[in-house]
C-alpha positions in Angstrom: 0.0 0.0 0.0 6.9 0.6 1.9 7.3 -2.3 3.3 5.0 -3.6 1.0 1.3 -3.5 1.4 1.1 -1.4 4.5 -2.3 -2.8 5.5 -5.7 -3.4 4.0 -8.0 -0.5 3.0 -11.7 -0.5 2.5 -14.2 1.8 0.9 -17.3 3.5 2.3 -17.1 2.1 5.8 -15.2 4.4 8.2 -15.9 7.9 9.5 -13.4 10.8 9.5 -11.3 11.4 12.6 -9.6 14.6 13.8 -5.8 15.1 13.7 -4.1 15.3 17.0 -0.5 14.1 17.0 2.6 16.4 17.5 5.1 13.5 17.1 7.2 15.2 14.4 7.9 18.3 16.6 8.7 16.1 19.6 11.2 14.1 17.7 13.0 17.2 16.3 13.1 18.9 19.8 14.6 15.8 21.4 17.2 15.2 18.8 18.3 18.5 17.3 21.1 19.3 19.9 22.5 15.7 20.0 22.8 15.5 16.2 24.3 18.9 15.5 27.3 18.9 13.2 26.4 15.8 11.3 25.9 15.9 7.5 22.6 14.8 5.9 24.3 11.7 4.5 25.6 10.7 7.9 22.1 11.1 9.5 20.5 9.2 6.7 22.9 6.3 7.1 22.1 6.1 10.8 18.4 6.3 10.1 18.7 3.5 7.6 20.0 1.2 10.3 16.6 1.6 12.1 14.7 1.6 8.8 16.0 -1.9 8.1 14.9 -3.0 11.6 11.4 -1.5 11.2 12.0 0.9 14.0 10.1 3.9 12.8 10.5 6.3 15.8 14.2 5.7 16.0 14.7 6.1 12.2 12.8 9.4 12.3 15.2 10.7 14.9 17.8 10.8 12.2 15.7 11.3 9.0 13.8 14.4 10.3 17.0 16.4 11.1 18.4 15.2 7.8 15.3 16.7 6.1 16.1 20.1 7.6 19.5 19.9 5.8 18.1 18.5 2.6 14.4 19.3 2.3 14.4 18.5 -1.5 15.8 15.0 -1.3 13.0 12.8 -2.7 14.6 9.5 -1.6 14.7 10.9 2.0 11.1 12.0 1.8 10.1 8.5 0.6 11.9 7.0 3.6 10.2 9.4 6.0 6.8 8.7 4.5 7.3 5.0 5.1 8.2 5.6 8.8 4.9 7.5 9.3 3.0 4.6 7.7 4.7 2.3 10.1 3.7 4.5 13.0 0.2 4.1 11.8 0.5 0.4 12.5 1.8 1.0 16.0 -0.7 3.8 16.8 -3.1 3.0 19.6 -6.2 4.8 18.2 -7.7 5.9 14.9 -7.0 9.6 15.5 -3.3 8.9 15.7 -3.4 6.6 12.7 -5.0 9.2 10.5 -2.6 11.9 11.7 0.4 9.8 10.8 -1.2 8.7 7.6 -1.8 12.2 6.4 1.8 13.1 7.2 2.9 10.2 5.1 0.8 11.4 2.2 2.3 14.9 2.5 5.8 13.6 2.4 5.0 11.4 -0.5 3.4 14.3 -2.4 6.5 16.3 -1.9 8.7 13.4 -3.2 6.5 13.1 -6.3 6.6 16.9 -6.9 10.4 16.7 -6.9 10.8 13.4 -8.8 7.6 12.7 -10.8 9.3 10.0 -12.8 10.7 8.1 -9.7 8.8 4.9 -9.3 9.5 4.7 -5.5 8.0 8.2 -5.0 4.9 7.3 -6.9 4.7 4.0 -4.9 5.0 5.9 -1.6 2.1 8.1 -2.7 -0.1 5.2 -3.7 0.5 3.3 -0.5 0.1 6.3 1.7 -3.2 7.2 0.1 -4.3 3.6 0.5 -3.4 3.5 4.2 -5.7 6.5 5.1 -8.6 5.3 3.0 -10.4 3.3 5.8 -10.0 6.3 8.1 -11.6 9.0 6.1 -15.2 9.8 5.2 -17.0 8.5 2.1 -16.6 11.7 0.1 -12.8 11.6 0.6 -12.7 7.9 -0.2 -14.4 8.5 -3.5 -12.0 11.4 -4.3 -8.9 9.4 -3.2 -9.6 6.1 -5.0 -8.6 7.4 -8.5 -5.4 9.0 -7.0 -4.3 5.6 -5.8 -4.8 4.0 -9.2 -3.1 6.8 -11.0 0.0 6.5 -8.8 0.0 2.7 -9.0 -0.3 2.9 -12.8 2.7 5.3 -12.9 4.8 2.9 -10.8 4.2 0.1 -13.2 4.8 2.3 -16.2 8.1 3.5 -14.8 9.2 0.1 -13.3 7.2 -2.9 -14.7 9.2 -5.2 -12.4 8.1 -3.5 -9.2 6.2 -6.1 -7.4 4.8 -3.6 -4.9 3.4 -1.5 -7.7 1.5 -4.6 -9.0 0.4 -5.4 -5.5 -1.1 -1.9 -4.9 -2.9 -2.0 -8.2 -4.2 -5.4 -7.3 -5.5 -4.1 -4.0 -7.2 -1.2 -5.7 -9.1 -3.7 -7.9 -10.0 -6.1 -5.2 -11.3 -3.4 -2.9 -13.4 -1.7 -5.7 -14.7 -5.1 -6.8 -16.0 -5.6 -3.3 -18.2 -2.5 -3.3 -21.8 -3.6 -3.7 -24.1 -2.1 -6.3 -26.3 -0.4 -3.8 -23.4 1.2 -2.0 -21.9 2.2 -5.3 -25.1 3.8 -6.4 -25.5 5.7 -3.1 -21.9 7.0 -3.4 -22.5 8.2 -6.9 -25.6 10.1 -5.9 -23.8 11.7 -2.9 -20.2 12.2 -4.0 -19.7 11.3 -7.7 -18.9 8.3 -9.7 -16.9 5.6 -7.9 -14.3 3.8 -10.1 -14.9 0.1 -10.9 -12.4 -2.7 -10.2 -12.6 -6.4 -11.0 -11.5 -9.5 -9.2 -10.0 -10.9 -12.4 -7.8 -7.8 -12.8 -6.9 -8.0 -9.1 -5.8 -11.7 -9.5 -3.7 -10.9 -12.5 -1.9 -8.1 -10.6 -1.2 -10.4 -7.6 0.0 -13.2 -9.9 2.4 -10.8 -11.5 3.6 -9.6 -8.1 4.3 -13.2 -7.0 6.2 -13.9 -10.2 8.4 -10.9 -9.6 8.9 -11.5 -5.9 7.7 -14.8 -4.4 9.0 -14.0 -0.9 6.3 -11.6 0.2 3.5 -13.3 2.0 1.0 -10.5 1.4 1.0 -11.3 -2.4 -0.4 -14.8 -1.7 -3.0 -13.7 0.9 -4.3 -11.0 -1.4 -4.4 -13.3 -4.3 -6.4 -15.7 -2.1 -8.7 -12.8 -1.4 -9.2 -12.1 -5.1 -9.8 -15.8 -5.8 -12.4 -15.9 -3.0 -14.3 -13.0 -4.7 -14.3 -15.1 -7.9 -15.7 -18.1 -6.0 -12.5 -20.0 -6.7 -12.5 -21.3 -3.1 -10.0 -24.1 -3.3 -7.4 -21.9 -4.9 -8.2 -19.2 -2.4 -7.6 -21.5 0.5 -4.3 -22.7 -1.1 -2.9 -19.2 -1.6 -3.9 -18.0 1.9 -2.5 -21.0 3.5 0.7 -20.5 1.7 0.9 -16.9 2.9 0.1 -17.9 6.5 2.8 -20.5 6.5 5.5 -17.9 5.5 7.5 -16.0 8.2 6.5 -12.4 9.0 9.3 -10.2 7.8 7.6 -6.9 7.1 5.8 -4.4 9.3 2.3 -5.2 8.4 2.7 -9.0 7.9 1.0 -9.8 11.3 -2.0 -7.8 10.3 -2.0 -9.3 6.9 -2.0 -12.8 8.3 -4.9 -11.9 10.6 -6.9 -10.7 7.6 -6.0 -13.9 5.8 -7.4 -16.0 8.7 -10.6 -13.9 8.6 -11.0 -14.7 4.9 -10.4 -18.4 5.5 -13.2 -18.5 8.1 -15.7 -17.2 5.5 -14.7 -19.7 2.8 
C-alpha cells in the first residue's frame, strides 16, 4: 500500500477522525542538539539502520534532522513517508493513525513533486493514500480512490518489475470489486462516480507480483482474497494457507495474516 502493502484498506465504511499528534515536533526537539554537526548523509545512514529494523520512531530521529538539511531530497522524503506509515500500524487509536497517515501522504506528495518519474516516489504516494482510505469519510474515499490507481499505474509504467506496484494496483481492484451495487449507487448520488475494479484484474496483478517477488506473504494472501471473490474457493484456501505459512518479515505482515485468517473463516 513501503514495506509492502502497508495494511488493508476498505471503501465506504469508516468515518473521518480529527488530527491530534505532535510527534514530528517532539522528535525534532529531542534530537536536534544531539545531532548537530552531522551531515545529511551521515544522518540518513544512521536512520537506515533503524529503517531496516522496522524501528520507525528511531529512524525518524535521524531522518527528520536530515530533512532540515536536505528538504528537497526525494529519496529521503520517501523514507520518511514509510516511517509514518509504520507509525500508523503502531498507533493506539484511529485519530493517531490518521494523523500519521496524512503526514505520510504529504511527504509522498513532496517526493512526487520533486521526482515525478521516480517509481518509488509514486509508490509511496499510492500506498500512503491507501493507508488512510479506511480512516476518512465516504466523500474523501471516492476522491482518493482514483489517485491511488493513478499513482500505481505510474509505478508500473516506470518500473514494470516493481512487485509492490502490481500489489497496490491489485488491492485497488480487489477493494473496488468488493463494493456492492447499492453502496456504489449511493456513493455516486452523494459524491460522484466511484471507479470500478474487477476481481479478475486483481488476481492478474497479484499473480504478477508473486512472479516478480515470491518472498512476500502478502501477495499470496491478497491473491487468495481475489480468488475468493471469484468463487475459486479451493485456490483461495491454497494461496492464503501458503501466505500464512510464511514467516512475517515486514511491518504489516502480522496484520495481513490476521486478515487472511478472517477470509479463510468465510470460505
